C-alpha positions in Angstrom: 17.7 -29.9 107.8 14.2 -29.7 108.6 12.8 -33.2 109.0 9.8 -34.9 110.0 10.4 -38.5 112.0 7.4 -40.9 112.3 7.9 -42.9 115.2 9.5 -40.6 117.8 7.5 -42.5 120.9 9.1 -45.7 119.3 12.7 -47.0 120.5 15.1 -46.1 117.4 12.7 -42.7 117.0 13.4 -41.4 120.4 17.3 -42.0 120.1 17.4 -40.3 116.5 15.5 -37.2 117.8 17.5 -36.7 120.7 20.7 -36.8 117.9 19.7 -34.8 115.7 18.4 -32.0 118.2 21.8 -31.7 119.6 23.1 -31.2 115.9 20.4 -28.5 115.6 17.9 -29.9 113.2 14.5 -28.6 112.7 12.6 -31.4 113.8 8.7 -32.8 113.6 8.0 -35.9 115.1 4.8 -37.9 114.8 3.7 -41.3 116.1 0.2 -43.0 116.7 1.4 -44.3 120.3 -0.7 -47.4 119.7 -1.1 -50.4 122.1 0.8 -52.9 120.9 3.3 -53.1 123.6 3.2 -50.3 126.6 1.7 -46.9 125.8 3.6 -45.7 129.1 6.9 -46.3 127.9 5.7 -44.6 124.8 4.9 -42.0 126.8 7.8 -41.9 128.7 10.0 -41.4 125.7 8.2 -38.8 124.6 8.5 -36.8 128.0 12.4 -37.4 128.0 12.3 -35.4 124.5 10.1 -32.7 126.6 6.8 -33.4 125.3 4.2 -34.6 128.3 1.7 -36.9 127.9 -1.3 -34.4 128.4 -0.3 -32.3 125.6 0.1 -35.2 123.1 -3.2 -34.2 121.6 -4.3 -35.7 118.1 -3.2 -33.8 115.0 -2.0 -30.8 116.7 1.6 -30.2 116.9 3.0 -29.6 120.4 6.6 -27.8 121.0 9.1 -29.7 123.2 9.4 -28.0 127.1 13.1 -29.7 126.7 14.2 -29.0 122.7 13.6 -25.7 121.2 14.0 -27.7 117.8 11.1 -30.1 118.3 7.8 -30.3 118.0 5.2 -33.6 118.4 2.2 -34.3 116.7 0.2 -37.6 117.3 -0.7 -38.6 114.1 -1.2 -42.1 112.2 0.1 -42.7 108.8 -2.8 -44.2 107.8 -4.6 -40.6 108.2 -3.6 -39.3 104.6 -5.5 -36.0 104.8 -4.1 -34.7 108.1 -0.6 -36.1 106.6 -0.9 -34.4 103.3 -1.7 -31.0 105.4 1.4 -31.5 107.6 3.8 -32.2 104.2 2.0 -29.0 102.7 2.1 -26.8 105.8 5.6 -27.8 106.8 7.6 -28.2 104.0 10.4 -30.7 105.1 13.4 -31.2 103.6 13.9 -34.8 105.1 11.7 -37.5 105.8 12.9 -40.5 108.2 9.4 -43.1 108.7 10.7 -45.4 111.8 6.6 -45.6 112.2 5.3 -48.7 111.4 3.4 -52.1 113.3 6.5 -54.0 114.6 6.8 -57.5 115.6 7.5 -60.8 113.5 5.0 -62.8 115.6 2.5 -60.4 115.6 2.0 -60.5 112.1 0.7 -64.2 112.2 -1.9 -63.0 114.9 -3.1 -59.7 113.1 -2.1 -59.6 109.8 -4.4 -56.7 108.7 -2.6 -54.1 111.2 0.5 -54.8 109.3 -0.9 -53.9 106.1 -2.6 -50.8 106.7 0.4 -49.4 108.7 2.8 -50.6 107.0 1.5 -50.6 103.4 -1.3 -47.9 103.2 1.2 -45.6 105.7 4.1 -46.0 104.2 2.5 -45.0 100.6 1.2 -42.1 102.3 4.6 -41.1 103.4 6.1 -41.6 99.4 3.3 -39.4 98.4 3.9 -37.0 100.8 7.7 -37.2 99.8 6.5 -37.0 95.8 4.1 -33.8 96.3 6.0 -31.7 98.2 9.3 -32.0 97.0 11.2 -33.4 100.0 15.0 -34.2 99.5 15.4 -37.6 101.1 13.4 -40.4 102.2 15.2 -42.4 104.9 13.1 -45.4 105.7 13.2 -48.3 108.3 13.2 -51.7 106.2 14.6 -55.1 108.2 17.2 -57.7 108.4 13.7 -60.1 108.5 13.8 -59.6 104.6 16.8 -62.0 104.1 14.4 -64.7 105.4 16.0 -68.5 105.8 19.0 -67.3 103.2 22.0 -70.0 104.3 24.3 -67.5 102.7 26.2 -65.4 105.7 27.1 -62.8 106.1 23.6 -61.0 104.5 24.5 -58.7 101.8 22.6 -56.0 100.2 22.4 -57.6 96.9 21.4 -61.2 98.1 18.0 -62.2 97.3 15.2 -61.3 99.8 12.1 -62.8 97.7 11.3 -65.6 100.2 9.7 -63.9 103.4 9.0 -66.5 106.2 6.5 -63.8 107.5 4.0 -61.2 106.3 6.2 -58.7 108.5 8.8 -59.4 106.5 6.9 -59.2 103.4 5.7 -56.0 104.2 9.0 -54.8 104.4 10.2 -56.2 101.4 7.3 -54.4 99.4 8.3 -51.2 101.0 11.7 -51.2 99.3 9.9 -52.0 96.0 7.8 -49.1 96.5 10.3 -46.9 97.2 12.1 -47.9 94.6 9.2 -47.6 91.9 8.9 -44.0 93.4 12.6 -43.4 93.2 12.7 -44.3 89.6 9.1 -42.5 88.9 9.7 -39.1 90.4 13.6 -39.0 91.4 13.0 -39.2 95.3 16.4 -40.4 96.8 15.8 -43.0 99.0 17.5 -45.1 101.4 16.2 -48.4 102.9 17.7 -49.6 106.2 17.6 -52.8 107.1 18.2 -53.0 110.7 19.6 -56.3 112.5 18.0 -56.6 116.0 18.4 -53.3 117.9 18.9 -53.1 121.6 19.2 -50.9 124.6 18.0 -48.5 126.9 14.1 -47.5 125.9 14.3 -51.0 124.1 11.0 -52.3 123.0 9.6 -54.7 125.7 8.3 -57.3 122.9 12.0 -58.2 122.1 14.3 -60.6 123.6 16.7 -58.6 125.4 14.0 -57.0 127.5 11.8 -59.7 127.9 14.9 -61.7 129.2 16.3 -59.1 131.7 12.8 -58.5 133.1 12.3 -62.2 133.7 15.6 -62.9 134.9 15.0 -60.1 137.5 12.2 -61.5 138.8 13.1 -64.7 138.8 10.8 -66.0 136.1 11.7 -69.0 133.3 13.0 -67.6 129.9 11.8 -69.1 126.9 14.1 -69.5 124.7 13.3 -71.2 121.1 15.0 -73.3 118.7 16.8 -74.4 121.9 19.4 -71.4 121.5 20.5 -72.3 118.3 19.6 -69.2 116.8 22.8 -66.3 115.9 21.3 -62.8 116.1 23.8 -59.2 115.0 22.5 -57.5 118.0 23.1 -53.8 117.9 23.1 -51.2 120.2 21.0 -48.1 120.3 23.7 -46.3 120.2 25.4 -47.5 117.1 22.2 -47.6 115.4 21.6 -43.6 115.7 24.7 -43.0 115.0 24.5 -44.5 111.4 21.4 -42.9 110.8 22.6 -39.5 111.6 26.0 -40.0 109.1 22.9 -41.3 106.2 20.6 -37.8 107.1 23.7 -36.1 106.9 25.5 -37.0 103.9 26.0 -36.5 100.0 23.3 -36.0 97.7 21.7 -38.6 96.0 19.8 -37.3 92.9 22.8 -39.4 91.0 21.9 -42.9 93.0 18.2 -42.2 93.6 17.8 -45.3 95.3 20.0 -47.3 98.2 19.5 -49.9 100.3 21.9 -50.4 103.2 22.3 -53.1 106.2 22.8 -51.5 109.2 24.1 -53.8 112.6 26.7 -55.0 114.2 28.6 -57.7 111.7 29.2 -59.9 114.7 26.3 -62.3 115.2 25.8 -63.8 118.4 24.4 -66.8 119.8 21.4 -66.7 121.9 22.8 -69.0 124.5 25.9 -67.1 125.0 24.1 -63.5 125.2 21.8 -65.2 127.9 25.2 -66.1 129.5 26.6 -62.7 129.2 23.3 -61.1 130.4 23.6 -63.3 133.4 26.7 -62.2 134.2 25.7 -58.5 133.7 22.8 -58.8 136.1 24.5 -61.3 138.5 21.6 -63.9 138.2 21.1 -66.9 136.7 18.5 -67.7 134.3 15.5 -70.0 134.4 15.4 -71.7 130.8 12.5 -73.5 129.2 13.9 -74.6 125.6 11.3 -74.5 122.9 11.4 -75.4 118.9 11.3 -72.6 116.8 8.7 -70.2 116.3 6.4 -69.6 113.2 8.1 -66.7 111.4 11.8 -66.9 113.1 15.0 -67.1 111.2 18.0 -68.8 112.5 20.5 -66.6 111.8 20.9 -63.3 111.0 24.4 -61.4 110.2 24.9 -57.9 108.7 27.3 -56.9 106.0 28.3 -53.4 106.3 30.9 -53.1 103.7 28.6 -50.8 102.1 27.8 -48.5 104.5 31.2 -48.3 106.1 32.6 -47.3 102.9 30.0 -44.9 102.0 29.5 -43.3 105.3 32.1 -44.5 107.4 29.9 -46.5 109.7 31.5 -48.8 112.1 29.8 -50.0 115.2 31.6 -49.8 118.3 29.8 -50.9 121.5 30.6 -54.7 122.7 27.8 -56.7 123.7 28.7 -56.6 127.7 29.1 -53.2 127.4 26.1 -52.5 125.9 23.9 -55.0 128.0 25.5 -53.4 131.3 24.2 -50.0 129.6 21.0 -51.6 129.4 21.0 -53.2 132.9 21.7 -49.8 134.2 18.8 -48.3 132.9 16.3 -51.0 133.5 17.1 -50.8 137.1 15.3 -47.5 137.3 12.8 -48.3 134.6 11.8 -52.0 135.5 9.0 -51.4 137.4 7.2 -48.6 135.3 6.7 -50.8 132.7 
């Protein structure tokens, strides 16, 4: 396998590089290292895969100092010319698109960045796959596309045409674009609807990291919808294992378009999640109860039957165990980001 992974300075991309490198895949990673959240955390993830900050020059591929089968380039998905040159030169067999502008609430503040990265950037990925005969495209969608659906657990066949944020709308557009390219050009595409990923190296804009940092400092945490939300928290190692199984899986040419939920399939009430975090940290949280935020959804709950049947995927990390591993990592890195 020769694979392009986009977003390798990101949370899931960082973990996927390490996992596939252990399997012997030939990996090229790209990321634009934007400032949506701490760039120092992104550079630290790169350093953990052997890419020094000073070597991350725009457009140039740098050989990892730790992983002989990994190279990295600072490239933006919207740079169509540079991306096409990369596809033409490297002859990838697989692409895993994890890059894009993340965050539900930020999409209300900065809508244009979502269209550029998540729509225009994704089109550039699709065109690269079409023009350079990629065997399989796996890409990040999101559980947010289910919106306020009252039907739980969420199944891949459920309606997803009522998003409550622009972020969710862009992820839905990715699935529609991939469907069209699969039908037109017989490109095998796999959509992964991720459900609330957490763990070491996690995003500081997401609740697990925000809560842990605030509790550690004795600061107040803001709890929306008065804590009456359910989230299908899924540990990073379980997510990475699922992505690896799909990338290494059967030939999809007879079913060129597919969608999978990838989550824990065991939603936890937000207040219970915080209580478990308090026990792990040995500290009590100072809580401020607030109403729902625009763009938020009240619950996420993945039906992962399809992924389990097709690839044997079954997450194994309990919330308490995952939070202990996160806290162990947090103790070492919390002062840096």
